ChimeraX commands (.cxc) that place a marker at each C-alpha (Angstrom):
marker #1 position -80.16,-122.52,-50.30 radius 0.5
marker #1 position -77.81,-120.53,-52.58 radius 0.5
marker #1 position -74.95,-122.99,-52.10 radius 0.5
marker #1 position -77.00,-125.82,-53.60 radius 0.5
marker #1 position -78.11,-123.61,-56.49 radius 0.5
marker #1 position -74.46,-122.74,-57.14 radius 0.5
marker #1 position -73.53,-126.42,-57.15 radius 0.5
marker #1 position -76.34,-127.24,-59.60 radius 0.5
marker #1 position -75.39,-124.39,-61.93 radius 0.5
marker #1 position -71.74,-125.46,-61.82 radius 0.5
marker #1 position -72.70,-129.02,-62.68 radius 0.5
marker #1 position -74.72,-127.96,-65.70 radius 0.5
marker #1 position -72.26,-125.23,-66.80 radius 0.5
marker #1 position -73.99,-124.76,-70.15 radius 0.5
marker #1 position -72.23,-122.21,-72.33 radius 0.5
marker #1 position -74.58,-120.09,-74.37 radius 0.5
marker #1 position -77.14,-120.37,-71.60 radius 0.5
marker #1 position -77.47,-118.24,-68.50 radius 0.5
marker #1 position -75.51,-120.67,-66.29 radius 0.5
marker #1 position -72.22,-118.76,-66.35 radius 0.5
marker #1 position -73.95,-115.50,-65.49 radius 0.5
marker #1 position -75.84,-117.20,-62.65 radius 0.5
marker #1 position -72.65,-118.85,-61.35 radius 0.5
marker #1 position -70.82,-115.52,-61.33 radius 0.5
marker #1 position -73.72,-113.85,-59.50 radius 0.5
marker #1 position -73.85,-116.61,-56.87 radius 0.5
marker #1 position -70.08,-116.59,-56.34 radius 0.5
marker #1 position -70.27,-112.85,-55.61 radius 0.5
marker #1 position -73.38,-113.18,-53.42 radius 0.5
marker #1 position -71.74,-115.93,-51.35 radius 0.5
marker #1 position -68.47,-113.95,-51.12 radius 0.5
marker #1 position -66.49,-116.81,-52.63 radius 0.5
marker #1 position -63.06,-115.53,-53.56 radius 0.5
marker #1 position -61.11,-118.68,-54.40 radius 0.5
marker #1 position -61.52,-121.74,-56.54 radius 0.5
marker #1 position -60.95,-123.85,-53.43 radius 0.5
marker #1 position -63.97,-122.32,-51.69 radius 0.5
marker #1 position -66.17,-122.92,-54.75 radius 0.5
marker #1 position -64.89,-126.49,-55.07 radius 0.5
marker #1 position -65.61,-127.20,-51.41 radius 0.5
marker #1 position -69.25,-126.19,-51.89 radius 0.5
marker #1 position -69.53,-128.22,-55.08 radius 0.5
marker #1 position -68.03,-131.31,-53.46 radius 0.5
marker #1 position -70.41,-131.03,-50.53 radius 0.5
marker #1 position -73.27,-131.85,-52.93 radius 0.5
marker #1 position -71.69,-133.92,-55.73 radius 0.5
marker #1 position -69.01,-136.62,-55.83 radius 0.5
marker #1 position -65.82,-135.72,-57.64 radius 0.5
marker #1 position -66.43,-138.47,-60.24 radius 0.5
marker #1 position -69.50,-136.62,-61.55 radius 0.5
marker #1 position -67.79,-133.25,-62.03 radius 0.5
marker #1 position -66.96,-132.57,-65.67 radius 0.5
marker #1 position -64.01,-130.51,-66.95 radius 0.5
marker #1 position -66.38,-127.77,-68.16 radius 0.5
marker #1 position -67.13,-126.96,-64.51 radius 0.5
marker #1 position -63.46,-126.42,-63.75 radius 0.5
marker #1 position -63.07,-124.30,-66.90 radius 0.5
marker #1 position -65.98,-122.09,-65.86 radius 0.5
marker #1 position -64.47,-121.53,-62.42 radius 0.5
marker #1 position -60.99,-120.91,-63.85 radius 0.5
marker #1 position -62.44,-118.34,-66.23 radius 0.5
marker #1 position -64.21,-116.54,-63.41 radius 0.5
marker #1 position -61.27,-116.45,-61.01 radius 0.5
marker #1 position -58.77,-115.49,-63.72 radius 0.5
marker #1 position -60.85,-112.38,-64.43 radius 0.5
marker #1 position -61.52,-111.49,-60.79 radius 0.5
marker #1 position -58.10,-111.26,-59.21 radius 0.5
marker link #1:1,2 radius 0.2
marker link #1:2,3 radius 0.2
marker link #1:3,4 radius 0.2
marker link #1:4,5 radius 0.2
marker link #1:5,6 radius 0.2
marker link #1:6,7 radius 0.2
marker link #1:7,8 radius 0.2
marker link #1:8,9 radius 0.2
marker link #1:9,10 radius 0.2
marker link #1:10,11 radius 0.2
marker link #1:11,12 radius 0.2
marker link #1:12,13 radius 0.2
marker link #1:13,14 radius 0.2
marker link #1:14,15 radius 0.2
marker link #1:15,16 radius 0.2
marker link #1:16,17 radius 0.2
marker link #1:17,18 radius 0.2
marker link #1:18,19 radius 0.2
marker link #1:19,20 radius 0.2
marker link #1:20,21 radius 0.2
marker link #1:21,22 radius 0.2
marker link #1:22,23 radius 0.2
marker link #1:23,24 radius 0.2
marker link #1:24,25 radius 0.2
marker link #1:25,26 radius 0.2
marker link #1:26,27 radius 0.2
marker link #1:27,28 radius 0.2
marker link #1:28,29 radius 0.2
marker link #1:29,30 radius 0.2
marker link #1:30,31 radius 0.2
marker link #1:31,32 radius 0.2
marker link #1:32,33 radius 0.2
marker link #1:33,34 radius 0.2
marker link #1:34,35 radius 0.2
marker link #1:35,36 radius 0.2
marker link #1:36,37 radius 0.2
marker link #1:37,38 radius 0.2
marker link #1:38,39 radius 0.2
marker link #1:39,40 radius 0.2
marker link #1:40,41 radius 0.2
marker link #1:41,42 radius 0.2
marker link #1:42,43 radius 0.2
marker link #1:43,44 radius 0.2
marker link #1:44,45 radius 0.2
marker link #1:45,46 radius 0.2
marker link #1:46,47 radius 0.2
marker link #1:47,48 radius 0.2
marker link #1:48,49 radius 0.2
marker link #1:49,50 radius 0.2
marker link #1:50,51 radius 0.2
marker link #1:51,52 radius 0.2
marker link #1:52,53 radius 0.2
marker link #1:53,54 radius 0.2
marker link #1:54,55 radius 0.2
marker link #1:55,56 radius 0.2
marker link #1:56,57 radius 0.2
marker link #1:57,58 radius 0.2
marker link #1:58,59 radius 0.2
marker link #1:59,60 radius 0.2
marker link #1:60,61 radius 0.2
marker link #1:61,62 radius 0.2
marker link #1:62,63 radius 0.2
marker link #1:63,64 radius 0.2
marker link #1:64,65 radius 0.2
marker link #1:65,66 radius 0.2
marker link #1:66,67 radius 0.2
view
């Protein structure tokens, strides 16, 4: 399930690893065009309390460059 893989990659969000590249690939593959859509998928698998700021930064970086 690509949505679950996206959620896992967003939760790890390791810079210097392949996570960002994988997240960007999955966002495109799933035709996710807004931060709200990505957040909805993430929140369907993980509670908001477990989501770290680095996940939001990764999504902000992606959507800022893909407008």
